N, C-alpha and C positions, 0 to 999 in steps of 0.2 A: 210595846210602848213602855218607856221608862216610868217607874212608879213615882207617884207624887212625893212619897217619903224620900226616895233617892234624890229627886230633883231638889227638894227642900234642903237636904244636907249639903248637896253640892253647891247650891247658891249661897247658903250661909257661910260655908268655909271660904268660898271665893270672896264674899264681901268682907269678912273679917280680915283676911290676908291683905286685900287691896286697901282697906281703910287704914291699916297700919302703915302702908307705904305712902298713901296720900297725906296722912297726918304729918309726915316728915318734910313734905314739900314746902318751899317758901311760897305759899299758895295764893294764887289769883282767886281761888274759891273764897278765901277769907274776905277779900275786898268786896266780893259780890254779895255775900250772904251775911256779913257782919261778924259776930264773935265766933270763936272756936266752939263754944257751947252750943250755939245755934246749929253749926255744922254737925256736931255730934248728934244732936236731937234729930236733925233731918235724916241722917244715916240710919239711926235707930228706927225712925218711922218707916223708912223705905224697907228695911229688913222685916219689920212687922207686917207690912202690906204683902210682901212676897210670901212670908210664912202663911198668912191667912189664905192667900190665893192657892198655894200648893198643898196645904195640909188637908184640904177638903176633899181630896181624892179625885173623883171624876170631874168635879167642877174645876179643881186646880189644874187639870190637864187640858183645859179648853184652849182654844186659839188665843183668847184674851190673856189667859195666864202666861202663855209662852211669849206673847208680845211684850208683856210687862217685864218678864225675866230678861229678854234680849235687850230691852231699853236700859235696864239697870246694869247689865253686864257691859254694854258698850260704854257707858259712862265711866266704868271702872277699869277699862282696858289700860294697861300701862305701856304697851309697846305694840308694834305692828304684828308681832307673833300672836299676841292676845286677840287681835282683830281677826287674823287668819283662823285662829282656833274657834272663835265665835261663829264665823261664816261656816266652818265645817260642822259645828254643832247645829246650826240652823238647817243645813242641808240634810242632816240625819234625823231631824225632828219628825214627829208624826204629821206636822203641818208644813213639810218642806215644799209642797206645791204652793203654799202661801208666802214663800220666802220673799218674792218681789214686793208683795203687799207689806210685809213686815218692814222692809227697807224704805218704802216710799210713803207709807201712811203717817200723818202727823199724830202719832199716838203716844209719844214720849214726853214726859214733863220737861219743860225748859228749865235749864239751870240758871238762866240769867233774866228771864222775863216771867214775872209772876203770873200764875194761872193760865199759861199758854202751853199748848201741846205742839210738838214739832216732830218731823222725821228724825230718827235716831242720829243720823249723820250730823244734824245741825248742832248737836251737843259737843262736836269737835271744838266749837267756839269757846267752850268753858275754860280750857287750859291748853292753848295752842302750842306751847312749848312741848308738852307731853303728847298731844294728839295730832299735831300738824301733818304728820304723814299718813294718818288714817284714811283721809279721802282718796289718796292715791292707791292704797291697798284695795279699797272697794271699787274704785274705777277700773283697776286692772282686772279684778275678778269679774265684773259685769261686762266690760267692753272687750277685753282681750280673751278671757277664758270662756265666758258664756256667750260672747258675740251678741250682747244685748244692750247696745248704747241707749235705746229708748228708755229702759228702766233707770239708767244712770241719769239721764236728763230729767226724767220725771222726779227722781229723788231730790236732786239739787234745786229744781225750780218749782216744786210743789210749794204752794203758799200756805202759811199758817192761818189761823182764824183772823188774825189782824193784818194779813196781806204781805207777809215777809217771805221771800225766798231765802235760800242759804246765803247768798251774797248780801241781801238786805239784813239778815240776822247778824252777819259778821260786822256790817257797817253800824248796826245798832249798838253793838258792844264797843266799837271804836268811838262812836259819838258820845256814848255815856261814860267814857273814861274807865272802862273795865281793864284795859291793857295799860297798867300804870308803871311799867318798866320798859326800857328800850328793847330788851330781849323778848318780852312778851308781845310788844307791838310788832316787832320784826317778824316774829313767828306768825302772828295773825295776818299780816300783810302777805306773807308767803302763801297762806291758805287762799286769800283773796285772789292772788295772782294765778294760782293753780286752777281755781274755779273759772276765772275769766278765760283761761286758755282751753278749758274743756267744757264749754257750753253753758256756763253759769250766766244767769240774767238777773238784773235788778227789776223789782216791781215797785215797792214802796219808795225807794230812792231813785227811781229811774230818771227823774228830771234833774237830779243833782249829781249822780254818779254814772260813769260810763266805764266799761272795760276798755283798757288800752293795750 
């Protein structure tokens, strides 16, 4: 098992590097969360939470600790290679038998809905220009490589505590004006289209929206 200290250093280096990249983006994140200072404080708080989780040794190596790390790493993936690397890391973790649970459980903090936890893939919605191809990577991994379409369907149609599937979550962001440029909106709609073609369902918006 990897030591807590090693994991802590690895995560901190990853977060520092990715935060430098994200800071350069013309960011949708800023329109969601307000000022750049708020974003900076949020990132620092996340780093502090991870550090506290991992520095405690045995406690930091628990399943909950790994779930939190995977949630944070997914949010900071910059491209599809990062997602593939994260999947490999999950496969090689001490909790690899819980990998499907890591993917499907609504245990990641939402980046656009306060106080709501979502499956990690839902956070694709945060910056779809950057993350729009991530669902395809995970779909191909689960459906084509692992021959496990049931986990894919569970992941995208699991409902959050307020009754949102992945398609509902995307629609929430559309409805609330988070995609405030044409490029961002186009990227978000491509994600919606992909989900509709691959088993996505509406729950909260089912009377208003249909996959076509």
